[in-house]
C-alpha positions, 0 to 999 in steps of 0.5 A: 806855221810853214818856214821859208828861211830857217829849217826845223828838223828833228831826231833823237830828241834833238831839234836842230834850226839852221837859219837858211839864208846862205847867201847873205851869210843868214842876215835877218829879215823880219821874217826870219826873226818872225820864224825863228821866234815861232820855232822856240816857241814851238820848241819849248811846247813839243814835249819831243824835243829835249835839246835845241841846235842852232846854226847856219846853213853855208859858210857863215852863221849869222851877219846880223841884221839884213841892212839890205832888207831895210835900205828904203828906210834911209831914202828919206834923210830927214826921216828917223828909223825906229830902231827901238820899235824894231827891236822890240818886235824882233830881236828882243822876242827872239832872245828872250824866247831862247832864254826862257826855253826851259831845254839846253840850246847849243850853238854851232857856230859854222862861220861868222857871227857878227853884229845881233847874230853873235847876240844868238849866239851868246843867247845860247846855252852852250856855243861851239865854234868851227875853227874858221868861225869869227866873232864881231861886234860890227855895231860900232862900224855902222854907227850903232850900239851893241843890242839884242842883249849883247850888253848884258851877256858879253861883260858877263861870259868874258868881263868888261875890259874885253867887251868893251874892246870888242864893242869899241873897236869892232874888231874880229876875233878869232874862235881861238881867241873866243876859246881862251876867253870864255866866250865859246865852249870849244872848237871842232874841225869845220867838217866835224862841227855839226856831228860833235855838236849833235853828239853833245846835243843828244847826250843832253837829250837823254839828261833830266829836262825839266831838271836842265830848265830849272838850272837855266832859270835859277842861273838867269835869276842869280846873275842879277840877285844877292846871295840870300835871294839866289839861296831862296830862289834855289830852294823853291826850284828844288822843291819842283825839281824833286817832285819830277819822275826823273828825280825819282827815277835818278835816285832809283837808278842810283841806288840800283847801281844802274844807268838812269833812263830819264824821260823829261818828266 
């Protein structure tokens, strides 16, 4: 599948997916969401991809849904817009594929992340921002509720008190606030963001990829399980991790007192 609204570039084991509608602050159309879903599916099948960077072109990360693209749906005052159907066939698929991807996703937030654009950030595994970036739960400002997973991810990252403040007021949160709250992992100067995140991604790409995928799987499972359920799930996944070539290489390298060379197998 060729892409018109995103860029898909792979180098040194790292896939960079760039939302590429800079004139619209990378606001999402149906086409962009379809391409993004396909890109994450493709990344999961490509053994050469061992880490993914998600970022935006231009001065914004993602302004959420492109309302201009759905403007015609508002022309009939009596017609109800099927938002639920739209979410189930677009945004939800993207979020589900991000969380199911057995490889680390690093988000490089280069500018504003608003509405469902912020949901993309929250669905990533590691989140880094430009010092000029900002985050907005913009849904309430147009009479809607947070979607694309935000009601699940945001309270788990920053707690229900701060999450509800963002959701109910729709106020803009700076990168500095987001870091202090634990929403993001770090802040870099705008011009350094992409290089810094790429360096982190390349380090992750050289690590045991299958173990990283299992860590993601175990952590997501534990979020809604009891301790005993999590213990049992860990035991099952540890069986899988213990059968990988990278586990054997890690142990061998430790015994031989050398740096391991992981292949992702």
